[in-house]
N, CA, C and O atoms as a Maestro MAE file, in Angstrom:
{
 s_m_m2io_version
 :::
 2.0.0
}

f_m_ct {
 s_m_title
 :::
 protein
 m_atom[356] {
  # First column is atom index #
  i_m_mmod_type
  r_m_x_coord
  r_m_y_coord
  r_m_z_coord
  i_m_residue_number
  s_m_chain_name
  s_m_pdb_residue_name
  s_m_pdb_atom_name
  i_m_atomic_number
  :::
  1 25 39.636 125.955 58.270 1 A "UNK " " N  " 7
  2 3 40.160 125.019 58.920 1 A "UNK " " CA " 6
  3 2 39.213 123.896 59.222 1 A "UNK " " C  " 6
  4 15 38.004 123.847 59.444 1 A "UNK " " O  " 8
  5 25 40.300 122.900 59.144 2 A "UNK " " N  " 7
  6 3 39.690 122.084 59.239 2 A "UNK " " CA " 6
  7 2 39.587 120.605 59.976 2 A "UNK " " C  " 6
  8 15 40.514 120.139 60.639 2 A "UNK " " O  " 8
  9 25 38.273 119.911 59.753 3 A "UNK " " N  " 7
  10 3 38.086 119.328 61.063 3 A "UNK " " CA " 6
  11 2 38.422 117.872 61.647 3 A "UNK " " C  " 6
  12 15 38.969 117.200 60.772 3 A "UNK " " O  " 8
  13 25 38.298 117.321 62.603 4 A "UNK " " N  " 7
  14 3 39.243 116.719 62.978 4 A "UNK " " CA " 6
  15 2 39.842 116.291 64.378 4 A "UNK " " C  " 6
  16 15 40.764 116.869 64.954 4 A "UNK " " O  " 8
  17 25 39.415 115.595 64.654 5 A "UNK " " N  " 7
  18 3 40.677 115.717 67.103 5 A "UNK " " CA " 6
  19 2 41.637 115.758 67.005 5 A "UNK " " C  " 6
  20 15 42.136 114.879 66.302 5 A "UNK " " O  " 8
  21 25 42.603 116.840 67.661 6 A "UNK " " N  " 7
  22 3 43.115 116.539 67.561 6 A "UNK " " CA " 6
  23 2 44.445 115.855 68.740 6 A "UNK " " C  " 6
  24 15 44.225 115.641 69.932 6 A "UNK " " O  " 8
  25 25 45.353 115.690 68.268 7 A "UNK " " N  " 7
  26 3 46.275 115.029 68.837 7 A "UNK " " CA " 6
  27 2 47.374 115.809 69.863 7 A "UNK " " C  " 6
  28 15 47.384 117.038 69.938 7 A "UNK " " O  " 8
  29 25 47.963 115.266 70.361 8 A "UNK " " N  " 7
  30 3 49.071 115.587 71.273 8 A "UNK " " CA " 6
  31 2 50.058 116.701 71.179 8 A "UNK " " C  " 6
  32 15 50.603 117.213 72.157 8 A "UNK " " O  " 8
  33 25 50.322 117.168 69.474 9 A "UNK " " N  " 7
  34 3 50.779 117.729 68.875 9 A "UNK " " CA " 6
  35 2 50.365 119.093 67.838 9 A "UNK " " C  " 6
  36 15 51.059 119.948 67.288 9 A "UNK " " O  " 8
  37 25 48.830 118.819 67.877 10 A "UNK " " N  " 7
  38 3 48.115 119.854 67.718 10 A "UNK " " CA " 6
  39 2 47.569 118.996 66.155 10 A "UNK " " C  " 6
  40 15 46.450 119.152 65.666 10 A "UNK " " O  " 8
  41 25 48.709 118.059 65.547 11 A "UNK " " N  " 7
  42 3 48.013 117.132 64.267 11 A "UNK " " CA " 6
  43 2 46.955 117.287 64.020 11 A "UNK " " C  " 6
  44 15 46.341 117.294 65.087 11 A "UNK " " O  " 8
  45 25 46.057 117.481 62.908 12 A "UNK " " N  " 7
  46 3 44.656 117.075 62.441 12 A "UNK " " CA " 6
  47 2 44.126 115.715 62.704 12 A "UNK " " C  " 6
  48 15 45.273 115.289 62.836 12 A "UNK " " O  " 8
  49 25 43.150 114.291 62.963 13 A "UNK " " N  " 7
  50 3 43.372 113.237 62.235 13 A "UNK " " CA " 6
  51 2 42.206 112.831 62.183 13 A "UNK " " C  " 6
  52 15 41.440 112.273 62.968 13 A "UNK " " O  " 8
  53 25 42.138 113.417 60.470 14 A "UNK " " N  " 7
  54 3 41.475 112.852 59.500 14 A "UNK " " CA " 6
  55 2 40.677 111.900 58.576 14 A "UNK " " C  " 6
  56 15 39.820 112.009 57.699 14 A "UNK " " O  " 8
  57 25 41.516 110.703 59.326 15 A "UNK " " N  " 7
  58 3 41.414 109.848 58.242 15 A "UNK " " CA " 6
  59 2 41.481 108.338 58.898 15 A "UNK " " C  " 6
  60 15 42.217 107.958 59.808 15 A "UNK " " O  " 8
  61 25 40.441 107.553 58.127 16 A "UNK " " N  " 7
  62 3 40.147 105.958 58.647 16 A "UNK " " CA " 6
  63 2 40.681 105.012 58.274 16 A "UNK " " C  " 6
  64 15 41.045 105.145 57.106 16 A "UNK " " O  " 8
  65 25 41.001 103.770 58.843 17 A "UNK " " N  " 7
  66 3 41.640 102.489 58.234 17 A "UNK " " CA " 6
  67 2 41.062 101.643 58.504 17 A "UNK " " C  " 6
  68 15 41.662 101.315 59.527 17 A "UNK " " O  " 8
  69 25 39.859 100.560 58.333 18 A "UNK " " N  " 7
  70 3 39.210 99.325 58.725 18 A "UNK " " CA " 6
  71 2 40.363 98.422 59.102 18 A "UNK " " C  " 6
  72 15 40.760 97.814 58.108 18 A "UNK " " O  " 8
  73 25 41.285 98.018 60.610 19 A "UNK " " N  " 7
  74 3 41.229 96.887 60.254 19 A "UNK " " CA " 6
  75 2 40.615 94.994 60.766 19 A "UNK " " C  " 6
  76 15 40.077 94.728 61.840 19 A "UNK " " O  " 8
  77 25 40.891 94.063 59.736 20 A "UNK " " N  " 7
  78 3 40.386 93.082 60.966 20 A "UNK " " CA " 6
  79 2 40.538 92.487 61.965 20 A "UNK " " C  " 6
  80 15 40.935 93.363 62.733 20 A "UNK " " O  " 8
  81 25 40.487 91.315 62.663 21 A "UNK " " N  " 7
  82 3 41.506 91.446 63.831 21 A "UNK " " CA " 6
  83 2 40.142 90.307 63.989 21 A "UNK " " C  " 6
  84 15 39.004 90.710 63.748 21 A "UNK " " O  " 8
  85 25 40.436 88.645 64.481 22 A "UNK " " N  " 7
  86 3 39.995 87.811 64.372 22 A "UNK " " CA " 6
  87 2 39.836 88.321 66.030 22 A "UNK " " C  " 6
  88 15 40.435 89.120 66.750 22 A "UNK " " O  " 8
  89 25 38.079 86.894 66.270 23 A "UNK " " N  " 7
  90 3 37.992 87.264 68.304 23 A "UNK " " CA " 6
  91 2 38.412 88.056 68.922 23 A "UNK " " C  " 6
  92 15 38.062 89.164 69.329 23 A "UNK " " O  " 8
  93 25 40.054 86.796 69.067 24 A "UNK " " N  " 7
  94 3 41.026 86.371 70.161 24 A "UNK " " CA " 6
  95 2 41.613 87.585 70.074 24 A "UNK " " C  " 6
  96 15 41.862 88.254 71.078 24 A "UNK " " O  " 8
  97 25 41.890 87.979 68.836 25 A "UNK " " N  " 7
  98 3 42.735 88.794 68.693 25 A "UNK " " CA " 6
  99 2 42.313 90.928 69.345 25 A "UNK " " C  " 6
  100 15 42.893 91.866 69.893 25 A "UNK " " O  " 8
  101 25 40.866 90.552 68.709 26 A "UNK " " N  " 7
  102 3 39.474 91.619 69.288 26 A "UNK " " CA " 6
  103 2 39.941 91.152 71.196 26 A "UNK " " C  " 6
  104 15 40.814 91.556 71.963 26 A "UNK " " O  " 8
  105 25 39.279 90.548 71.264 27 A "UNK " " N  " 7
  106 3 39.461 90.163 72.802 27 A "UNK " " CA " 6
  107 2 40.900 90.690 73.388 27 A "UNK " " C  " 6
  108 15 40.895 91.749 74.016 27 A "UNK " " O  " 8
  109 25 42.096 89.998 73.206 28 A "UNK " " N  " 7
  110 3 42.898 90.665 74.096 28 A "UNK " " CA " 6
  111 2 43.187 92.031 73.380 28 A "UNK " " C  " 6
  112 15 44.241 92.365 73.922 28 A "UNK " " O  " 8
  113 25 42.849 93.085 72.418 29 A "UNK " " N  " 7
  114 3 43.499 94.467 72.189 29 A "UNK " " CA " 6
  115 2 41.941 94.995 73.129 29 A "UNK " " C  " 6
  116 15 41.707 96.200 73.045 29 A "UNK " " O  " 8
  117 25 40.997 94.198 73.922 30 A "UNK " " N  " 7
  118 3 40.337 95.310 74.084 30 A "UNK " " CA " 6
  119 2 40.385 95.127 76.095 30 A "UNK " " C  " 6
  120 15 39.956 95.912 76.942 30 A "UNK " " O  " 8
  121 25 41.368 93.232 76.340 31 A "UNK " " N  " 7
  122 3 41.136 93.552 77.720 31 A "UNK " " CA " 6
  123 2 42.761 94.292 78.289 31 A "UNK " " C  " 6
  124 15 43.182 94.140 79.436 31 A "UNK " " O  " 8
  125 25 43.236 94.810 77.580 32 A "UNK " " N  " 7
  126 3 44.619 95.446 77.542 32 A "UNK " " CA " 6
  127 2 44.536 96.918 77.643 32 A "UNK " " C  " 6
  128 15 45.237 97.598 78.393 32 A "UNK " " O  " 8
  129 25 43.494 97.430 76.713 33 A "UNK " " N  " 7
  130 3 43.136 98.857 76.598 33 A "UNK " " CA " 6
  131 2 41.987 98.890 78.123 33 A "UNK " " C  " 6
  132 15 41.713 99.847 78.846 33 A "UNK " " O  " 8
  133 25 41.723 98.082 78.165 34 A "UNK " " N  " 7
  134 3 40.440 98.720 79.440 34 A "UNK " " CA " 6
  135 2 41.149 98.201 80.576 34 A "UNK " " C  " 6
  136 15 40.729 98.551 81.679 34 A "UNK " " O  " 8
  137 25 42.032 97.520 80.528 35 A "UNK " " N  " 7
  138 3 43.483 97.698 81.624 35 A "UNK " " CA " 6
  139 2 44.352 99.165 82.228 35 A "UNK " " C  " 6
  140 15 44.683 99.723 83.274 35 A "UNK " " O  " 8
  141 25 44.430 99.301 80.652 36 A "UNK " " N  " 7
  142 3 45.107 100.665 80.565 36 A "UNK " " CA " 6
  143 2 43.693 101.464 80.507 36 A "UNK " " C  " 6
  144 15 43.386 101.079 79.379 36 A "UNK " " O  " 8
  145 25 42.774 102.166 80.834 37 A "UNK " " N  " 7
  146 3 41.693 103.145 80.688 37 A "UNK " " CA " 6
  147 2 41.650 103.906 80.278 37 A "UNK " " C  " 6
  148 15 41.367 105.037 80.671 37 A "UNK " " O  " 8
  149 25 42.189 103.128 78.437 38 A "UNK " " N  " 7
  150 3 42.202 103.869 77.554 38 A "UNK " " CA " 6
  151 2 41.535 103.154 76.228 38 A "UNK " " C  " 6
  152 15 41.805 102.061 75.729 38 A "UNK " " O  " 8
  153 25 40.354 104.374 75.737 39 A "UNK " " N  " 7
  154 3 40.379 103.368 74.592 39 A "UNK " " CA " 6
  155 2 40.432 102.828 73.179 39 A "UNK " " C  " 6
  156 15 41.146 103.421 72.371 39 A "UNK " " O  " 8
  157 25 39.633 101.587 72.740 40 A "UNK " " N  " 7
  158 3 40.776 100.257 72.661 40 A "UNK " " CA " 6
  159 2 41.239 101.415 70.795 40 A "UNK " " C  " 6
  160 15 42.368 101.377 70.307 40 A "UNK " " O  " 8
  161 25 40.395 102.021 70.337 41 A "UNK " " N  " 7
  162 3 41.147 102.674 69.362 41 A "UNK " " CA " 6
  163 2 42.019 103.645 69.689 41 A "UNK " " C  " 6
  164 15 42.179 104.322 68.673 41 A "UNK " " O  " 8
  165 25 42.487 103.951 70.329 42 A "UNK " " N  " 7
  166 3 43.222 105.111 70.833 42 A "UNK " " CA " 6
  167 2 44.509 103.881 71.106 42 A "UNK " " C  " 6
  168 15 45.557 103.759 70.472 42 A "UNK " " O  " 8
  169 25 44.085 103.185 72.087 43 A "UNK " " N  " 7
  170 3 45.397 101.678 72.104 43 A "UNK " " CA " 6
  171 2 46.357 101.616 70.513 43 A "UNK " " C  " 6
  172 15 47.389 102.016 69.974 43 A "UNK " " O  " 8
  173 25 44.862 100.625 70.258 44 A "UNK " " N  " 7
  174 3 45.732 100.616 68.661 44 A "UNK " " CA " 6
  175 2 46.318 101.501 67.410 44 A "UNK " " C  " 6
  176 15 47.086 101.096 66.537 44 A "UNK " " O  " 8
  177 25 45.761 102.809 67.551 45 A "UNK " " N  " 7
  178 3 46.696 104.368 67.469 45 A "UNK " " CA " 6
  179 2 48.192 103.417 67.845 45 A "UNK " " C  " 6
  180 15 48.889 102.703 67.124 45 A "UNK " " O  " 8
  181 25 48.301 103.822 69.441 46 A "UNK " " N  " 7
  182 3 49.195 104.031 69.918 46 A "UNK " " CA " 6
  183 2 50.010 102.829 69.440 46 A "UNK " " C  " 6
  184 15 51.113 102.861 68.896 46 A "UNK " " O  " 8
  185 25 49.315 101.837 69.723 47 A "UNK " " N  " 7
  186 3 50.671 100.524 69.449 47 A "UNK " " CA " 6
  187 2 50.458 100.299 67.746 47 A "UNK " " C  " 6
  188 15 50.591 99.116 67.431 47 A "UNK " " O  " 8
  189 25 50.200 101.078 66.780 48 A "UNK " " N  " 7
  190 3 50.247 101.723 64.923 48 A "UNK " " CA " 6
  191 2 51.928 102.122 65.317 48 A "UNK " " C  " 6
  192 15 52.952 101.451 65.192 48 A "UNK " " O  " 8
  193 25 51.680 103.645 65.890 49 A "UNK " " N  " 7
  194 3 52.540 104.869 65.673 49 A "UNK " " CA " 6
  195 2 54.007 103.839 66.247 49 A "UNK " " C  " 6
  196 15 54.844 103.411 65.451 49 A "UNK " " O  " 8
  197 25 54.070 103.554 67.964 50 A "UNK " " N  " 7
  198 3 55.186 103.023 68.057 50 A "UNK " " CA " 6
  199 2 55.774 101.833 66.636 50 A "UNK " " C  " 6
  200 15 56.970 101.662 66.400 50 A "UNK " " O  " 8
  201 25 54.738 101.198 65.916 51 A "UNK " " N  " 7
  202 3 55.775 99.877 65.126 51 A "UNK " " CA " 6
  203 2 56.110 100.831 64.333 51 A "UNK " " C  " 6
  204 15 56.890 100.262 63.569 51 A "UNK " " O  " 8
  205 25 56.031 102.052 63.960 52 A "UNK " " N  " 7
  206 3 55.672 102.317 62.663 52 A "UNK " " CA " 6
  207 2 57.594 103.461 63.013 52 A "UNK " " C  " 6
  208 15 58.640 103.678 62.401 52 A "UNK " " O  " 8
  209 25 57.040 103.773 64.183 53 A "UNK " " N  " 7
  210 3 58.284 104.444 64.849 53 A "UNK " " CA " 6
  211 2 59.437 103.191 64.709 53 A "UNK " " C  " 6
  212 15 60.465 103.378 64.058 53 A "UNK " " O  " 8
  213 25 59.159 101.914 65.381 54 A "UNK " " N  " 7
  214 3 60.365 100.756 65.680 54 A "UNK " " CA " 6
  215 2 59.905 100.790 63.168 54 A "UNK " " C  " 6
  216 15 60.925 100.894 62.487 54 A "UNK " " O  " 8
  217 25 58.841 100.720 62.554 55 A "UNK " " N  " 7
  218 3 60.197 99.988 61.140 55 A "UNK " " CA " 6
  219 2 61.115 101.271 60.789 55 A "UNK " " C  " 6
  220 15 62.215 100.916 60.367 55 A "UNK " " O  " 8
  221 25 60.882 103.199 60.880 56 A "UNK " " N  " 7
  222 3 61.722 103.747 60.228 56 A "UNK " " CA " 6
  223 2 63.099 103.635 60.875 56 A "UNK " " C  " 6
  224 15 64.051 104.216 60.354 56 A "UNK " " O  " 8
  225 25 63.237 102.967 61.905 57 A "UNK " " N  " 7
  226 3 64.411 102.647 62.723 57 A "UNK " " CA " 6
  227 2 65.470 101.574 61.979 57 A "UNK " " C  " 6
  228 15 66.633 101.448 61.597 57 A "UNK " " O  " 8
  229 25 63.800 100.706 62.092 58 A "UNK " " N  " 7
  230 3 64.848 99.443 60.822 58 A "UNK " " CA " 6
  231 2 65.638 99.548 59.452 58 A "UNK " " C  " 6
  232 15 66.675 99.126 58.942 58 A "UNK " " O  " 8
  233 25 64.115 100.675 59.030 59 A "UNK " " N  " 7
  234 3 64.618 100.576 57.497 59 A "UNK " " CA " 6
  235 2 65.899 102.075 57.576 59 A "UNK " " C  " 6
  236 15 66.747 102.292 56.710 59 A "UNK " " O  " 8
  237 25 65.755 102.628 58.419 60 A "UNK " " N  " 7
  238 3 67.221 103.603 58.051 60 A "UNK " " CA " 6
  239 2 68.653 102.643 58.805 60 A "UNK " " C  " 6
  240 15 69.703 103.277 58.903 60 A "UNK " " O  " 8
  241 25 68.650 101.650 59.142 61 A "UNK " " N  " 7
  242 3 69.601 100.926 59.314 61 A "UNK " " CA " 6
  243 2 69.982 99.662 58.315 61 A "UNK " " C  " 6
  244 15 70.869 98.825 58.477 61 A "UNK " " O  " 8
  245 25 68.761 99.825 56.921 62 A "UNK " " N  " 7
  246 3 68.449 98.522 55.806 62 A "UNK " " CA " 6
  247 2 68.197 97.139 57.061 62 A "UNK " " C  " 6
  248 15 68.867 96.135 56.820 62 A "UNK " " O  " 8
  249 25 67.678 97.106 57.784 63 A "UNK " " N  " 7
  250 3 67.225 96.115 58.430 63 A "UNK " " CA " 6
  251 2 65.458 96.028 57.767 63 A "UNK " " C  " 6
  252 15 64.640 95.128 57.575 63 A "UNK " " O  " 8
  253 25 65.483 96.854 57.665 64 A "UNK " " N  " 7
  254 3 63.330 96.462 57.311 64 A "UNK " " CA " 6
  255 2 63.201 95.333 56.545 64 A "UNK " " C  " 6
  256 15 62.738 94.290 57.005 64 A "UNK " " O  " 8
  257 25 63.607 95.470 55.313 65 A "UNK " " N  " 7
  258 3 64.005 94.461 53.797 65 A "UNK " " CA " 6
  259 2 64.511 93.473 54.147 65 A "UNK " " C  " 6
  260 15 64.853 92.786 53.185 65 A "UNK " " O  " 8
  261 25 64.951 92.642 56.006 66 A "UNK " " N  " 7
  262 3 66.000 91.574 56.009 66 A "UNK " " CA " 6
  263 2 64.836 90.955 56.777 66 A "UNK " " C  " 6
  264 15 64.584 89.749 56.777 66 A "UNK " " O  " 8
  265 25 63.829 92.330 57.737 67 A "UNK " " N  " 7
  266 3 63.108 91.481 58.251 67 A "UNK " " CA " 6
  267 2 62.019 91.159 57.278 67 A "UNK " " C  " 6
  268 15 62.175 90.036 56.799 67 A "UNK " " O  " 8
  269 25 61.145 91.684 56.913 68 A "UNK " " N  " 7
  270 3 60.329 91.647 55.821 68 A "UNK " " CA " 6
  271 2 60.820 89.939 55.377 68 A "UNK " " C  " 6
  272 15 60.294 89.086 56.091 68 A "UNK " " O  " 8
  273 25 61.665 89.471 54.392 69 A "UNK " " N  " 7
  274 3 62.208 88.458 54.102 69 A "UNK " " CA " 6
  275 2 61.508 87.525 55.154 69 A "UNK " " C  " 6
  276 15 60.417 86.960 55.081 69 A "UNK " " O  " 8
  277 25 62.065 87.526 55.744 70 A "UNK " " N  " 7
  278 3 62.101 86.860 57.313 70 A "UNK " " CA " 6
  279 2 60.616 86.307 57.762 70 A "UNK " " C  " 6
  280 15 60.491 85.111 58.024 70 A "UNK " " O  " 8
  281 25 59.549 87.160 57.842 71 A "UNK " " N  " 7
  282 3 58.435 87.396 57.976 71 A "UNK " " CA " 6
  283 2 57.485 86.697 56.645 71 A "UNK " " C  " 6
  284 15 56.340 86.260 56.761 71 A "UNK " " O  " 8
  285 25 58.225 86.729 55.511 72 A "UNK " " N  " 7
  286 3 57.499 86.195 54.462 72 A "UNK " " CA " 6
  287 2 57.459 84.844 53.797 72 A "UNK " " C  " 6
  288 15 56.665 84.419 52.957 72 A "UNK " " O  " 8
  289 25 59.317 83.809 54.813 73 A "UNK " " N  " 7
  290 3 59.847 83.112 54.683 73 A "UNK " " CA " 6
  291 2 58.410 82.365 56.094 73 A "UNK " " C  " 6
  292 15 57.638 81.433 55.868 73 A "UNK " " O  " 8
  293 25 58.471 82.885 56.939 74 A "UNK " " N  " 7
  294 3 57.383 81.960 58.124 74 A "UNK " " CA " 6
  295 2 55.820 82.099 57.907 74 A "UNK " " C  " 6
  296 15 54.965 81.734 58.714 74 A "UNK " " O  " 8
  297 25 55.633 82.601 56.861 75 A "UNK " " N  " 7
  298 3 54.690 82.201 56.200 75 A "UNK " " CA " 6
  299 2 53.746 81.643 55.183 75 A "UNK " " C  " 6
  300 15 52.554 81.607 54.878 75 A "UNK " " O  " 8
  301 25 55.340 81.086 54.703 76 A "UNK " " N  " 7
  302 3 55.453 80.023 54.060 76 A "UNK " " CA " 6
  303 2 55.379 78.829 54.016 76 A "UNK " " C  " 6
  304 15 54.864 77.885 53.416 76 A "UNK " " O  " 8
  305 25 56.055 79.115 54.845 77 A "UNK " " N  " 7
  306 3 56.551 78.230 55.855 77 A "UNK " " CA " 6
  307 2 55.537 77.068 56.495 77 A "UNK " " C  " 6
  308 15 55.771 75.862 56.414 77 A "UNK " " O  " 8
  309 25 54.174 77.746 57.254 78 A "UNK " " N  " 7
  310 3 53.108 77.789 57.998 78 A "UNK " " CA " 6
  311 2 51.994 77.617 57.004 78 A "UNK " " C  " 6
  312 15 50.812 77.419 57.282 78 A "UNK " " O  " 8
  313 25 52.410 77.697 56.074 79 A "UNK " " N  " 7
  314 3 50.997 78.090 54.970 79 A "UNK " " CA " 6
  315 2 50.912 76.278 53.931 79 A "UNK " " C  " 6
  316 15 50.029 75.605 53.399 79 A "UNK " " O  " 8
  317 25 52.623 76.170 54.162 80 A "UNK " " N  " 7
  318 3 53.138 75.279 53.368 80 A "UNK " " CA " 6
  319 2 51.896 73.844 53.657 80 A "UNK " " C  " 6
  320 15 51.274 73.700 54.710 80 A "UNK " " O  " 8
  321 25 51.774 72.828 52.308 81 A "UNK " " N  " 7
  322 3 50.716 71.485 52.988 81 A "UNK " " CA " 6
  323 2 51.537 70.928 53.779 81 A "UNK " " C  " 6
  324 15 51.295 70.496 54.906 81 A "UNK " " O  " 8
  325 25 52.828 70.920 53.042 82 A "UNK " " N  " 7
  326 3 53.555 69.791 54.699 82 A "UNK " " CA " 6
  327 2 54.096 70.089 55.843 82 A "UNK " " C  " 6
  328 15 54.706 69.393 56.655 82 A "UNK " " O  " 8
  329 25 53.713 71.589 55.824 83 A "UNK " " N  " 7
  330 3 53.867 72.071 57.433 83 A "UNK " " CA " 6
  331 2 54.095 71.246 58.737 83 A "UNK " " C  " 6
  332 15 54.877 71.217 59.687 83 A "UNK " " O  " 8
  333 25 52.556 70.328 58.086 84 A "UNK " " N  " 7
  334 3 53.462 68.733 60.029 84 A "UNK " " CA " 6
  335 2 53.797 68.457 59.642 84 A "UNK " " C  " 6
  336 15 54.648 68.546 60.527 84 A "UNK " " O  " 8
  337 25 54.478 67.767 58.551 85 A "UNK " " N  " 7
  338 3 55.603 66.910 58.721 85 A "UNK " " CA " 6
  339 2 57.138 67.148 58.743 85 A "UNK " " C  " 6
  340 15 58.094 66.392 58.917 85 A "UNK " " O  " 8
  341 25 56.990 68.813 58.441 86 A "UNK " " N  " 7
  342 3 58.546 68.863 58.839 86 A "UNK " " CA " 6
  343 2 59.215 68.699 59.775 86 A "UNK " " C  " 6
  344 15 58.650 68.491 60.848 86 A "UNK " " O  " 8
  345 25 60.265 68.722 59.728 87 A "UNK " " N  " 7
  346 3 61.424 68.323 61.032 87 A "UNK " " CA " 6
  347 2 62.310 68.694 61.493 87 A "UNK " " C  " 6
  348 15 63.117 67.844 61.120 87 A "UNK " " O  " 8
  349 25 62.833 69.354 62.058 88 A "UNK " " N  " 7
  350 3 64.042 70.557 62.097 88 A "UNK " " CA " 6
  351 2 64.898 69.632 63.118 88 A "UNK " " C  " 6
  352 15 64.460 69.206 64.186 88 A "UNK " " O  " 8
  353 25 66.538 69.336 62.463 89 A "UNK " " N  " 7
  354 3 67.196 68.870 63.102 89 A "UNK " " CA " 6
  355 2 68.517 69.417 63.173 89 A "UNK " " C  " 6
  356 15 69.357 68.910 63.918 89 A "UNK " " O  " 8
  :::
 }
 m_bond[355] {
  # First column is bond index #
  i_m_from
  i_m_to
  i_m_order
  :::
  1 1 2 1
  2 2 3 1
  3 3 4 2
  4 3 5 1
  5 5 6 1
  6 6 7 1
  7 7 8 2
  8 7 9 1
  9 9 10 1
  10 10 11 1
  11 11 12 2
  12 11 13 1
  13 13 14 1
  14 14 15 1
  15 15 16 2
  16 15 17 1
  17 17 18 1
  18 18 19 1
  19 19 20 2
  20 19 21 1
  21 21 22 1
  22 22 23 1
  23 23 24 2
  24 23 25 1
  25 25 26 1
  26 26 27 1
  27 27 28 2
  28 27 29 1
  29 29 30 1
  30 30 31 1
  31 31 32 2
  32 31 33 1
  33 33 34 1
  34 34 35 1
  35 35 36 2
  36 35 37 1
  37 37 38 1
  38 38 39 1
  39 39 40 2
  40 39 41 1
  41 41 42 1
  42 42 43 1
  43 43 44 2
  44 43 45 1
  45 45 46 1
  46 46 47 1
  47 47 48 2
  48 47 49 1
  49 49 50 1
  50 50 51 1
  51 51 52 2
  52 51 53 1
  53 53 54 1
  54 54 55 1
  55 55 56 2
  56 55 57 1
  57 57 58 1
  58 58 59 1
  59 59 60 2
  60 59 61 1
  61 61 62 1
  62 62 63 1
  63 63 64 2
  64 63 65 1
  65 65 66 1
  66 66 67 1
  67 67 68 2
  68 67 69 1
  69 69 70 1
  70 70 71 1
  71 71 72 2
  72 71 73 1
  73 73 74 1
  74 74 75 1
  75 75 76 2
  76 75 77 1
  77 77 78 1
  78 78 79 1
  79 79 80 2
  80 79 81 1
  81 81 82 1
  82 82 83 1
  83 83 84 2
  84 83 85 1
  85 85 86 1
  86 86 87 1
  87 87 88 2
  88 87 89 1
  89 89 90 1
  90 90 91 1
  91 91 92 2
  92 91 93 1
  93 93 94 1
  94 94 95 1
  95 95 96 2
  96 95 97 1
  97 97 98 1
  98 98 99 1
  99 99 100 2
  100 99 101 1
  101 101 102 1
  102 102 103 1
  103 103 104 2
  104 103 105 1
  105 105 106 1
  106 106 107 1
  107 107 108 2
  108 107 109 1
  109 109 110 1
  110 110 111 1
  111 111 112 2
  112 111 113 1
  113 113 114 1
  114 114 115 1
  115 115 116 2
  116 115 117 1
  117 117 118 1
  118 118 119 1
  119 119 120 2
  120 119 121 1
  121 121 122 1
  122 122 123 1
  123 123 124 2
  124 123 125 1
  125 125 126 1
  126 126 127 1
  127 127 128 2
  128 127 129 1
  129 129 130 1
  130 130 131 1
  131 131 132 2
  132 131 133 1
  133 133 134 1
  134 134 135 1
  135 135 136 2
  136 135 137 1
  137 137 138 1
  138 138 139 1
  139 139 140 2
  140 139 141 1
  141 141 142 1
  142 142 143 1
  143 143 144 2
  144 143 145 1
  145 145 146 1
  146 146 147 1
  147 147 148 2
  148 147 149 1
  149 149 150 1
  150 150 151 1
  151 151 152 2
  152 151 153 1
  153 153 154 1
  154 154 155 1
  155 155 156 2
  156 155 157 1
  157 157 158 1
  158 158 159 1
  159 159 160 2
  160 159 161 1
  161 161 162 1
  162 162 163 1
  163 163 164 2
  164 163 165 1
  165 165 166 1
  166 166 167 1
  167 167 168 2
  168 167 169 1
  169 169 170 1
  170 170 171 1
  171 171 172 2
  172 171 173 1
  173 173 174 1
  174 174 175 1
  175 175 176 2
  176 175 177 1
  177 177 178 1
  178 178 179 1
  179 179 180 2
  180 179 181 1
  181 181 182 1
  182 182 183 1
  183 183 184 2
  184 183 185 1
  185 185 186 1
  186 186 187 1
  187 187 188 2
  188 187 189 1
  189 189 190 1
  190 190 191 1
  191 191 192 2
  192 191 193 1
  193 193 194 1
  194 194 195 1
  195 195 196 2
  196 195 197 1
  197 197 198 1
  198 198 199 1
  199 199 200 2
  200 199 201 1
  201 201 202 1
  202 202 203 1
  203 203 204 2
  204 203 205 1
  205 205 206 1
  206 206 207 1
  207 207 208 2
  208 207 209 1
  209 209 210 1
  210 210 211 1
  211 211 212 2
  212 211 213 1
  213 213 214 1
  214 214 215 1
  215 215 216 2
  216 215 217 1
  217 217 218 1
  218 218 219 1
  219 219 220 2
  220 219 221 1
  221 221 222 1
  222 222 223 1
  223 223 224 2
  224 223 225 1
  225 225 226 1
  226 226 227 1
  227 227 228 2
  228 227 229 1
  229 229 230 1
  230 230 231 1
  231 231 232 2
  232 231 233 1
  233 233 234 1
  234 234 235 1
  235 235 236 2
  236 235 237 1
  237 237 238 1
  238 238 239 1
  239 239 240 2
  240 239 241 1
  241 241 242 1
  242 242 243 1
  243 243 244 2
  244 243 245 1
  245 245 246 1
  246 246 247 1
  247 247 248 2
  248 247 249 1
  249 249 250 1
  250 250 251 1
  251 251 252 2
  252 251 253 1
  253 253 254 1
  254 254 255 1
  255 255 256 2
  256 255 257 1
  257 257 258 1
  258 258 259 1
  259 259 260 2
  260 259 261 1
  261 261 262 1
  262 262 263 1
  263 263 264 2
  264 263 265 1
  265 265 266 1
  266 266 267 1
  267 267 268 2
  268 267 269 1
  269 269 270 1
  270 270 271 1
  271 271 272 2
  272 271 273 1
  273 273 274 1
  274 274 275 1
  275 275 276 2
  276 275 277 1
  277 277 278 1
  278 278 279 1
  279 279 280 2
  280 279 281 1
  281 281 282 1
  282 282 283 1
  283 283 284 2
  284 283 285 1
  285 285 286 1
  286 286 287 1
  287 287 288 2
  288 287 289 1
  289 289 290 1
  290 290 291 1
  291 291 292 2
  292 291 293 1
  293 293 294 1
  294 294 295 1
  295 295 296 2
  296 295 297 1
  297 297 298 1
  298 298 299 1
  299 299 300 2
  300 299 301 1
  301 301 302 1
  302 302 303 1
  303 303 304 2
  304 303 305 1
  305 305 306 1
  306 306 307 1
  307 307 308 2
  308 307 309 1
  309 309 310 1
  310 310 311 1
  311 311 312 2
  312 311 313 1
  313 313 314 1
  314 314 315 1
  315 315 316 2
  316 315 317 1
  317 317 318 1
  318 318 319 1
  319 319 320 2
  320 319 321 1
  321 321 322 1
  322 322 323 1
  323 323 324 2
  324 323 325 1
  325 325 326 1
  326 326 327 1
  327 327 328 2
  328 327 329 1
  329 329 330 1
  330 330 331 1
  331 331 332 2
  332 331 333 1
  333 333 334 1
  334 334 335 1
  335 335 336 2
  336 335 337 1
  337 337 338 1
  338 338 339 1
  339 339 340 2
  340 339 341 1
  341 341 342 1
  342 342 343 1
  343 343 344 2
  344 343 345 1
  345 345 346 1
  346 346 347 1
  347 347 348 2
  348 347 349 1
  349 349 350 1
  350 350 351 1
  351 351 352 2
  352 351 353 1
  353 353 354 1
  354 354 355 1
  355 355 356 2
  :::
 }
}
């Protein structure tokens, strides 16, 4: 039998993933997980899985690629050297 922690549905958790956060982001994660009384790794996993469910739903209706394009556009705009002088009228 494979080793690993069991989830509620008895599926084994055997894989690790490294994620980097800023100091501010990690502080917010720690604060919220403490308020909920759950370990921060469980909190992050819950957030990830709920985000995955949302992404799957968006993908089913064809909106995920559109959302990605909007996010990419926002990133290009924020990283633009002209961002500080951009005016929206």
